N, C-alpha and C positions, 0 to 999 in steps of 0.2 A: 503494501500502501503507500510505506514512503517511497520506492522508485516512480510510483505513480505518479505521486504528486509532484516531484522533482523534476522529470519529465513533462508534466501537464503544463506549470512556473515555468522552465525552460524551450516550450513551443511558444508560450506566451509571447514569453522577453521577446523573442526571436519574430513572431508578427509584430509585435510594435515596432521592433527596429525596421523592418523592410517596409512600412507602412511609411515609418519617417523620411526613409530614404527615397520613395517613391515619391515622396508630396514632394519632397526637393526638388527631382528629376523634373516632375509637369512644372513646377513653378518655373523650371530654365528652359524650358521651353518657350512658354511668353513671352514677347519681348518686350517690357517695361513701356517702351515710347512710345506702343501701337494704344494700351490700356488708361484708360482715362482714371484719374484717382477717385476715391471714394466719394460719391456725394456731386462729382462732375460728368460730364458725356452729354454730347447734342446728336441728332442724326448724322451729320457729317461722321462723327466717330465711329457711329456704327458702319456706315460706308467704308470708312479706313480698315477697320477691322475683316468685313467682310473681304474686301480686295486683298488684305495680308493672308486671308487664309484660316483667319482666326475666329473661326462660328461659334466656339463655344462661348468666347468675348463678348459676339456680338451678340448671341443669343440673353446673354444675362442683363449686356446696359441696354437691350433693346426693353426685358422686362422690366428694368430699374427705370428710365426713361417715359413709359406708358402703363405702365400700373398693371400686365398684364398676364397672363399664365404659362408654363413653358410650350404648353402647346402651340397657344394663338402667334407666341415669340419666333419660336422655331418656321411657322409656318411661312411668317412675316418675313425674317431673315433670308432662307431658304428661296421665297420667291425674289427678292432682291439681289440673291446670289444667281438667281437661273438668270435674269434679268439684265445684268452686269456684265455676268462671264455666261454665255451660253451657252460655252464648249464645256461648262463643270456636269451640266444636265443637272439630275434629280441629286442631291447633297443629301447623307445622309440617310 
C-alpha cells in the first residue's frame, strides 16, 4: 500500500511538471506583439490576429469585444478568415 501511494504521488508530480512545461511551450508560440493587452483590443486587432494565423487569440478577443459565446465568436472569426484568405478554406 505504501508503494502504491508513493507511486501515485510520483505520477501526480510528473503530471504537474508536464503541465507546467506545456503551458510555457504554448505561451512561447504566441507572438506577444500581436495580442493586445487585457482590456484592450479593436476590430483591427482581430484582423491582424487572423492574418497572422492566431485564430484562438482572435476568437478570444472577438468574444471579449462583442460579449458573445464561443461558437458565435468562432463562426465570425472563421468567416473573416475565409473572406480575407479564401485559400485557407474552412478553418478548425
